[in-house]
Each structure stands twice: as structure tokens, then as C-alpha cells.
C-alpha angles and dihedrals in degrees: 000000000000122000135194125201115230133176117233128215096270093051097257120120132239135179125250123209109209093191091059096029086229138119130212093238141016115287085220089072129322095201092041093051095048093047093049103040103035107022104034099033097033119020097034093040096060113080099211113130091212106025128191111218125199118195123196104208116020090196111153093354094244097129090047092051094050092047092050091051092052092044090054095042093051096035088237108155106227133184111203124197119186131178125206129166096192112035116199122255115252091245090066094043090056091056094058116097103199096130095048099078093039112045147296087263089059092051091052092045093050090057092046092052093054092045093055114115116253123242091025136093108243127189100226096173136355090273104030130070121181131200114183118196119201098205149108107260090215087066103024120112113227098171092094093056125089115268114277122244097177127027123196106199100196106150120138112282123293092250092052101039106020094163089071095054101060135126089246093057093045092049090049091054095043093052091056096046121105119238108284093019118160128222121193131184136170090229119098099179114144093229091054091051092049094048093049090048090050089052089058107267120131100230133211134178116230131188107274132233120269110309095021126085096205146004133192134247125183131191130201095231112224093204091062097051 
């Protein structure tokens, strides 16, 4: 699959897929979007002292990098699962500049994350463990993983990758979430909200990142278990 490097509004890069007419992140700011949607509204929102994060769509590794930095900064032991069917080639990873505006530590950590072996839990830092799954989520088995506290649903959009936004996928994720688990996604489509609600999540619309009016957050409501 062909890729094209593009710079987003906040100076960070993302990759564009001409065949799908889709990019990995918002052109209004890749770093800004990830920080807002997944870190602020998901990772920071959940109160677990040692959260288990599950990311749908490892992609460029940006969400993983930001989570690892916050885990280390706050000494918040975090186990991070991520699933990706088509991992990026190293030549594209080397063109991304996510660590540059953050710190030298971030640049080193970004490389370490991508060098981690797949299908194995790796201790990347004292407070961050990573387990990368090279798999199709429609077929992947998640029952053997630890229960999820935070879910980053970051697949390509529903109109570009509809097989990832199905009731079956949402039910699979919900069933493996811990009580009170949080799911966040950049999408605000009504059908996505309805399907997540039908799976069992209590849904809410939140103001979106730059360029998007809204986003969605769902919670596995303890009172309904």
C-alpha cells in the first residue's frame, strides 16, 4: 500500500493513503488530536492506578508514544495492548517527527516502541509495558489478554474501513472491558454512537479536537453490570 508524508497544522507529520483517500491522523494537527482525544479524554479520564490500555489501530505509534510518556512522567504503571494488521515499514517510521517537538527522550522512546518484538509483552520503561499484536481485529482473540480499562478506538473512518466499526467488534471489546472502562474515539457519527450503546457502553458526545465539532466517549457502567 502506498503512503505519502504530509505535514499537519501543528507541524507534526502524518501519512496519507491515496488508495483509501485517508490519512492516519487529522490534518488539523496529528499530535494535537492524539493528545486531546486519546490522552486527555481517555487515559487521563480513567482513575485506575495501573491501567490496561487497548488500542485499535497501532498505525504510526503516536498514541502509544504519548501514553508511554505520560505513564513515565506520572509513574503510572501501564500495560498497553495494540492491534495492527498492516505494520508500517521502517522507512516510513523514520520520516515521522513526533519526538522532535516534545523531547530527546520522546525521540528515543518512539524508536524503542517500534523496535519492540511483536506478539510479546516488552518492558519499554519502568512504567510502561507494550504488547503489539499483528492481527486483524475481526479475527483476533482478545480473551487471553488482561481486561481493558481504557480503549483507544483509532481505526480508519467508518466510511473507509467499515468492517472495523461493526456491532460484533464493539461487543467483542465491551465483553473484555473491566467495570468502569472507558472507550474514546475521534468519530462522532450517529451510527457509531448507536452501535456502541447497543454493545453496552453509556455514550456521551464531547467537544472534538481542532477541525472536529464532536467526538465520542463510552463508559462500561458499573451500575448496569
